[in-house]
N, C-alpha and C positions, 0 to 999 in steps of 0.2 A: 757521438764523439764531438767534443768541444772544438770549435774552429776559431782560431785567432788568425785573422787575415792581414798580413803586412803588405805594405806597398811603399814606394818612394825611394828605394835604393837606386844606385846607379854609379856612374863615373863622374867625378868632379875634380877640378884642379885644386891644388893646395891653396888654402886661403878662402876657398869657396864655401857654399852652404848647401845643405840638403834638409828636407823635411821627410821624416818617416811617419807613416800612419799605421795604425793597427785597429781594426774593427773587431769587436767581441760581441758575443751574445749578451743581451741585457741581463740575463740571469747571472752571468759571470761578472760583467762589468760593474754592476751595482753592489756587489758584495766584496770583491777582492781588490787589492792593490794591483796596479798594472805597472809592469816594469819592462825595461829594455836591457838586454844582455848582448854581448858580442863575443865572437870567437874567431880566432885565426888558427890555421892548421898547426897542430902540435901543441897548442896551448889550451888551458882550461877556459871555459866560458866565464866571463866576468860581468859583473853588474855595471851597467852604464848609468841608469837612472831608474827611479821608481816613484810612484805617486799613489797615495791612498785616495779613496773617495772623499775623505774628510779634508784633503788638501795638504797632507804631509808629503814631503818629497825627500829623496835621498839621491846623492850622486856619487859616482866613482871619483876617487881622488884625481884621476887623470883628466877629468872634465875641465876643471879649472875655470868655471864660468862660461865655457864655450857652448854648452848644450843646455837646452831647456825642455823639460817634460811638462806636458799639459794634458788635461782630460776634457773632452767635450761630452757632458752627460746626456745631451740631447741626441747625440749620434753614436753613443757607446763606443767612442773612439779615443785612443790615446795617441799623442803625437810626440815626436822627438825632433826638435829643431836644433840642427847642428851647424854651428858657425866656426869660422877659422879652422877649417878642417886641415889635418896634417896627414901625410902619408901613413903615419903610424895608426891612424884611425881606420885604415882599411881592414875590413873584417866582414863576416856574416853577422848581421844584426837580427836578434830574435826578440819578439814580443812574448811576454809571459804574464800569467795571472796567478796570484796567490797571496800569501801573507807577506807584507813588506819585510825584506831582509831575511826571509826564510826561503827554503827551496820551493820554487814555483810548482803549482799543481798542473798548470796547463802551459803549453808552448805553441808558438806559431811555427811556420815552416822556414822562416828566415828570409832575409833579403840582403843581397850583397851590396856593400858600399866599397868603392875603390877610389882612393884619392891619389892622383898622380902628382909627381913633383915637378 
């Protein structure tokens, strides 16, 4: 079973920053785009950001320049740097691997981000 291991979630005040990390097996990381999704209760999971191994990136419209996704190929890890966090960013954040903009093949277990006002 493929394991994507997320870390870095937590509680932060509005306007603050967090960095999420997701480590993947090399066999997955080297082939697939890595993405971050988020989900709140009662809502569909939505794409936050994605990045291919070739350097292409995509962001959800709500990001508005506040978040940056990056990949460290030496560590097989993808990061999501989140700045200017808002209470509306509170959600469970999931790491995923697959074809960019398509339904992911693999998912992490999720990490909770809570932004207080």
